[in-house]
C-alpha positions as CSV (number, residue, x, y, z in Angstrom):
1,X,63.0,-21.5,4.3
2,X,62.0,-25.1,5.2
3,X,65.8,-25.9,5.6
4,X,66.2,-23.0,8.0
5,X,63.4,-24.3,10.2
6,X,64.8,-27.8,10.1
7,X,68.1,-26.4,11.4
8,X,66.2,-24.5,14.1
9,X,64.6,-27.8,15.2
10,X,68.0,-29.5,15.4
11,X,69.4,-26.6,17.4
12,X,66.4,-26.6,19.7
13,X,66.9,-30.4,20.2
14,X,70.6,-29.7,21.1
15,X,69.4,-27.0,23.6
16,X,66.9,-29.3,25.2
17,X,69.4,-32.2,25.6
18,X,72.2,-30.0,27.0
19,X,69.9,-28.3,29.5
20,X,68.5,-31.5,30.8
21,X,72.0,-33.0,31.2
22,X,73.0,-29.9,33.1
23,X,70.0,-30.2,35.3
24,X,70.8,-33.8,36.1
25,X,74.4,-33.0,37.0
26,X,73.5,-30.0,39.1
27,X,70.9,-32.1,41.0
28,X,73.4,-34.9,41.6
29,X,76.0,-32.5,43.0
30,X,73.6,-30.0,44.7
31,X,75.2,-30.5,48.1
32,X,78.6,-29.4,46.9
33,X,77.9,-25.7,47.4
34,X,77.1,-23.9,50.6
35,X,74.8,-21.4,48.8
36,X,71.8,-21.4,46.5
37,X,73.8,-21.2,43.3
38,X,73.4,-24.8,42.0
39,X,69.7,-24.8,42.8
40,X,69.2,-21.5,40.9
41,X,71.4,-22.6,37.9
42,X,69.5,-25.9,37.8
43,X,66.1,-24.2,37.8
44,X,67.2,-21.9,35.0
45,X,68.5,-24.9,32.9
46,X,65.2,-26.8,33.7
47,X,63.0,-23.9,32.6
48,X,65.1,-23.4,29.4
49,X,65.0,-27.1,28.6
50,X,61.2,-27.3,29.1
51,X,60.8,-24.2,26.8
52,X,62.8,-26.1,24.2
53,X,60.5,-29.1,24.6
54,X,57.4,-27.0,24.1
55,X,59.0,-25.3,21.1
56,X,59.7,-28.8,19.5
57,X,56.1,-29.8,20.2
58,X,54.7,-26.6,18.7
59,X,56.8,-27.1,15.6
60,X,55.1,-30.4,14.7
61,X,53.0,-29.9,11.6
62,X,54.2,-26.3,11.3
63,X,54.5,-25.0,7.7
64,X,56.1,-21.6,7.0
65,X,54.5,-21.2,3.6
66,X,50.9,-21.3,5.0
67,X,51.4,-20.2,8.6
68,X,52.9,-16.8,9.1
69,X,54.4,-16.4,12.6
70,X,52.6,-14.1,15.0
71,X,55.2,-11.8,16.5
72,X,55.5,-10.4,20.0
73,X,53.1,-12.8,21.5
74,X,52.6,-11.4,25.1
75,X,52.6,-14.6,27.1
76,X,55.7,-15.9,25.3
77,X,57.4,-12.6,26.2
78,X,56.5,-13.1,29.9
79,X,57.9,-16.6,29.9
80,X,61.2,-15.5,28.4
81,X,61.4,-12.5,30.8
82,X,61.0,-14.9,33.7
83,X,63.7,-17.2,32.3
84,X,66.1,-14.3,31.9
85,X,65.5,-13.2,35.5
86,X,66.2,-16.7,36.7
87,X,69.4,-16.7,34.7
88,X,70.5,-13.5,36.5
89,X,69.8,-14.9,39.9
90,X,72.5,-17.6,39.7
91,X,75.4,-15.2,39.4
92,X,74.0,-13.0,42.2
93,X,74.1,-16.0,44.5
94,X,77.8,-16.5,43.6
95,X,78.9,-12.9,43.9
96,X,76.8,-11.8,46.9
97,X,75.1,-14.8,48.6
98,X,73.9,-12.6,51.5
99,X,72.3,-10.0,49.1
100,X,69.0,-11.8,48.8
101,X,66.1,-10.9,51.0
102,X,62.3,-10.8,50.6
103,X,62.3,-7.1,49.7
104,X,64.8,-7.5,46.9
105,X,63.1,-10.6,45.6
106,X,59.9,-8.6,45.4
107,X,61.5,-5.9,43.3
108,X,63.3,-8.3,41.1
109,X,60.1,-10.0,40.1
110,X,57.9,-6.9,40.2
111,X,58.1,-6.2,36.4
112,X,56.6,-9.6,35.7
113,X,53.6,-8.9,38.0
114,X,53.1,-5.5,36.4
115,X,53.2,-7.0,32.9
116,X,50.9,-9.8,33.8
117,X,48.3,-7.3,35.0
118,X,48.8,-5.2,31.8
119,X,48.4,-8.3,29.6
120,X,45.2,-9.2,31.4
121,X,43.8,-5.8,30.6
122,X,44.3,-6.4,26.8
123,X,43.0,-9.9,26.5
124,X,41.0,-10.1,23.3
125,X,42.2,-6.8,22.2
126,X,45.7,-7.7,20.9
127,X,46.8,-6.0,17.7
128,X,48.0,-8.8,15.3
129,X,51.6,-8.4,14.3
130,X,53.1,-10.4,11.4
131,X,56.2,-8.4,10.4
132,X,58.7,-5.8,11.6
133,X,56.7,-3.3,9.6
134,X,53.6,-4.1,11.6
135,X,55.5,-3.5,14.8
136,X,56.9,-0.2,13.7
137,X,53.5,1.0,12.4
138,X,51.7,0.1,15.6
139,X,54.5,0.8,18.1
140,X,52.5,3.5,19.9
141,X,49.4,1.4,20.5
142,X,49.1,0.6,24.2
143,X,49.0,-3.2,23.8
144,X,52.0,-3.2,21.4
145,X,53.9,-0.7,23.7
146,X,53.3,-3.1,26.7
147,X,54.8,-6.0,24.6
148,X,57.8,-4.0,23.6
149,X,58.4,-2.9,27.2
150,X,58.2,-6.6,28.1
151,X,61.1,-7.3,25.8
152,X,63.4,-4.4,26.6
153,X,62.9,-4.6,30.4
154,X,65.2,-7.7,30.2
155,X,68.2,-5.4,29.5
156,X,68.6,-4.0,33.0
157,X,68.9,-7.5,34.4
158,X,72.0,-8.0,32.3
159,X,73.7,-5.2,34.2
160,X,72.6,-6.1,37.7
161,X,76.0,-7.7,38.5
162,X,77.9,-4.6,37.5
163,X,76.0,-2.4,40.1
164,X,75.9,-5.1,42.8
165,X,78.2,-4.3,45.7
166,X,81.2,-6.5,45.2
167,X,83.4,-7.7,48.1
168,X,85.9,-10.4,47.0
169,X,86.2,-11.6,50.6
170,X,82.7,-13.1,50.4
171,X,82.4,-13.8,46.7
172,X,83.5,-17.1,45.2
173,X,84.1,-15.4,41.8
174,X,86.5,-12.8,40.6
175,X,85.4,-9.5,39.0
176,X,86.7,-10.8,35.7
177,X,84.1,-13.6,35.9
178,X,81.4,-11.1,36.7
179,X,82.2,-9.1,33.5
180,X,82.2,-12.3,31.4
181,X,78.9,-13.5,32.7
182,X,77.3,-10.1,32.3
183,X,78.6,-10.0,28.7
184,X,77.1,-13.4,28.0
185,X,73.7,-12.3,29.4
186,X,73.8,-9.2,27.2
187,X,74.6,-11.2,24.1
188,X,71.7,-13.7,24.7
189,X,69.3,-10.8,25.6
190,X,70.3,-8.9,22.4
191,X,69.8,-11.9,20.2
192,X,66.5,-12.7,21.8
193,X,65.1,-9.2,21.4
194,X,66.3,-9.1,17.8
195,X,64.6,-12.4,17.1
196,X,61.3,-11.3,18.7
197,X,61.3,-8.1,16.6
198,X,62.4,-9.6,13.3
199,X,61.7,-13.4,13.5
200,X,64.9,-13.9,11.5
201,X,65.3,-17.6,10.7
202,X,69.0,-17.5,11.2
203,X,68.5,-16.3,14.8
204,X,66.1,-19.2,15.3
205,X,69.1,-21.4,14.9
206,X,71.6,-19.2,16.8
207,X,69.4,-18.5,19.9
208,X,69.0,-22.1,21.1
209,X,72.7,-22.9,20.4
210,X,73.7,-19.8,22.5
211,X,71.5,-20.9,25.4
212,X,72.9,-24.4,25.2
213,X,76.5,-23.1,25.2
214,X,75.7,-20.7,28.1
215,X,74.3,-23.4,30.4
216,X,77.0,-25.9,29.4
217,X,79.9,-23.5,30.3
218,X,78.1,-22.2,33.4
219,X,77.5,-25.7,34.7
220,X,81.1,-26.7,33.9
221,X,82.3,-23.7,35.8
222,X,80.0,-24.3,38.8
223,X,80.8,-28.0,39.2
224,X,84.4,-28.2,38.1
225,X,86.2,-24.8,38.6
226,X,84.4,-22.5,41.1
227,X,86.2,-22.6,44.4
228,X,83.5,-22.9,47.1
229,X,84.8,-22.5,50.6
230,X,83.4,-24.7,53.4
231,X,82.9,-21.6,55.5
232,X,83.0,-17.8,55.1
233,X,86.4,-16.3,54.3
234,X,88.4,-14.5,57.0
235,X,87.1,-11.0,57.7
236,X,90.5,-9.7,58.5
237,X,91.7,-9.8,54.9
238,X,92.7,-6.3,53.9
239,X,90.9,-4.5,51.1
240,X,93.0,-3.5,48.1
241,X,90.8,-0.4,47.4
242,X,91.4,0.9,51.0
243,X,95.1,0.3,50.5
244,X,95.1,2.2,47.3
245,X,93.5,5.2,49.0
246,X,95.9,5.2,51.9
247,X,99.0,4.6,49.8
248,X,100.6,2.2,52.2
249,X,99.9,4.5,55.2
250,X,101.8,7.3,53.6
251,X,105.0,5.3,53.2
252,X,105.3,5.6,49.5
253,X,107.7,8.5,49.2
254,X,110.1,7.4,52.0
255,X,111.1,4.0,50.8
256,X,112.5,2.4,47.7
257,X,110.3,0.6,45.2
258,X,111.3,-2.9,46.4
259,X,110.6,-1.9,50.0
260,X,107.2,-0.6,49.0
261,X,106.4,-3.9,47.2
262,X,107.4,-5.7,50.4
263,X,105.0,-3.5,52.4
264,X,102.2,-4.2,49.9
265,X,102.8,-7.9,50.2
266,X,103.4,-8.2,53.9
267,X,101.4,-5.3,55.4
268,X,98.5,-5.0,53.0
269,X,98.6,-8.7,51.9
270,X,97.4,-7.7,48.4
271,X,98.1,-11.2,47.1
272,X,94.9,-12.3,48.9
273,X,92.8,-10.2,46.4
274,X,91.7,-12.4,43.4
275,X,91.5,-9.2,41.3
276,X,95.0,-7.9,42.1
277,X,96.8,-6.9,38.9
278,X,100.0,-5.3,37.8
279,X,98.2,-2.0,37.3
280,X,96.6,-1.9,40.7
281,X,99.8,-3.0,42.4
282,X,101.7,-0.2,40.6
283,X,99.2,2.3,41.8
284,X,99.5,1.1,45.3
285,X,103.3,1.3,45.2
286,X,103.3,4.7,43.5
287,X,105.0,3.6,40.3
288,X,104.2,2.4,36.8
289,X,103.8,-1.1,35.5
290,X,107.2,-1.0,33.6
291,X,109.3,-0.3,36.7
292,X,107.2,-2.6,38.9
293,X,107.6,-5.5,36.5
294,X,111.3,-4.8,36.0
295,X,112.2,-4.8,39.7
296,X,110.1,-7.9,40.5
297,X,111.9,-9.7,37.7
298,X,115.3,-8.5,38.9
299,X,114.7,-9.4,42.6
300,X,112.8,-12.7,42.1
301,X,113.8,-13.9,38.7
302,X,110.1,-14.4,37.9
303,X,107.1,-12.3,36.6
304,X,104.3,-10.7,38.5
305,X,101.9,-13.6,38.3
306,X,104.5,-16.1,39.6
307,X,105.4,-13.6,42.3
308,X,101.8,-13.4,43.5
309,X,101.2,-17.1,43.2
310,X,104.3,-18.1,45.1
311,X,103.1,-16.0,48.1
312,X,99.6,-17.5,47.9
313,X,100.9,-21.1,47.8
314,X,103.3,-20.3,50.7
315,X,100.3,-19.2,52.7
316,X,98.2,-22.2,51.7
317,X,101.1,-24.6,52.7
318,X,101.5,-22.8,56.0
319,X,97.8,-23.0,56.8
320,X,97.7,-26.7,56.0
321,X,100.8,-27.3,58.1
322,X,99.4,-25.4,61.1
323,X,95.8,-26.8,60.7
324,X,96.1,-30.3,59.2
325,X,92.4,-30.9,59.4
326,X,91.3,-27.7,57.7
327,X,89.5,-27.8,54.4
328,X,92.0,-27.1,51.6
329,X,89.4,-25.1,49.7
330,X,89.2,-22.7,52.6
331,X,92.9,-22.1,52.5
332,X,92.9,-21.6,48.7
333,X,89.9,-19.2,49.0
334,X,91.6,-17.1,51.8
335,X,94.8,-17.0,49.7
336,X,92.9,-15.3,46.8
337,X,92.1,-18.2,44.5
338,X,88.6,-18.4,42.9
339,X,89.4,-21.2,40.5
340,X,89.9,-24.7,41.9
341,X,91.9,-25.9,38.8
342,X,94.2,-22.9,38.9
343,X,94.8,-23.3,42.7
344,X,95.7,-27.0,42.4
345,X,97.9,-26.5,39.3
346,X,99.9,-23.7,41.0
347,X,100.3,-25.7,44.2
348,X,101.6,-28.7,42.2
349,X,104.0,-26.5,40.1
350,X,105.4,-24.7,43.2
351,X,105.4,-27.4,45.8
352,X,106.0,-30.4,43.5
353,X,103.1,-32.3,45.0
354,X,99.3,-32.0,45.1
355,X,97.7,-30.5,48.2
356,X,96.4,-34.0,49.1
357,X,99.9,-35.5,48.8
358,X,101.2,-32.6,50.8
359,X,98.7,-33.2,53.7
360,X,99.5,-37.0,53.6
361,X,103.2,-36.2,53.8
362,X,102.7,-34.0,56.9
363,X,100.7,-36.8,58.6
364,X,103.4,-39.3,57.8
365,X,106.1,-37.1,59.1
366,X,104.2,-36.4,62.3
367,X,103.8,-40.2,63.0
368,X,107.5,-41.0,62.2
């Protein structure tokens, strides 16, 4: 048992160190985004790091043999609920930066206010809980019920991204990223609730390591990979869902498959959608993925992804040539990219030079 708590202290130290390093990097590069994302991610990392510091201080002199843990402590539950809400605010600012307003902020933090008032009512009347059996036996007592609600109210915040109106034209993340981030929140929330209800020593090690990995990968994505445009994406970009509903303006039955693909690429400009897939393209063209993949391969000699990327890079190159002073990230964003690394790699593979070298070449040719 002592060894497990020693591992938990080591894991918490790792969590504290990682979170504080992430805060430092996010603060240094806070001006690199045109939204609140880095501020919100930094605040979440800072709060998590400070909680790790308090946890380490509280563990000084702690002995598991003589000091049984008190489970479902109300104020600790409120602190973790607040932290979880902050963790959910960062992806909202990435997916829908215009979604925030005072009314929505009020409802997001309303559960915390309600639980604080409920906890004030029970001060001095808390039922002591030292085991899962105690929780089960006293689950219907009002003070225990309030504490349980405080734990499980975290779960809806894990799903908020999935119900948030998503418009890829204004979001600097793809829907795949939304699913991954939501899954990460659910895992962390599930581990935290299980830890609070069982006080399992293995989870005392897993939980801080999960939080450290979560902030490490989120910070790396935010600073290194997320494509942040300097200005809002063009509003004239067509919507793939509308195109799927209209079926290429009724042209599907009249033309051959390759002509339908051409209409989808030229008329609907589906390649601008970061979430375009072989399945959605097949639906739009009124065929199945097998035939679609086959004709693209026969006509272009490449696969679906290369076909889409070549059109995107063609658009980026044309935009840079027409507007030499434009921000490259704007061109990438409008072309359907949401990953800076992927955009630059595809440009280099297709054009043979980096975007910067391409711009320099255009300037040199214009002077010659």
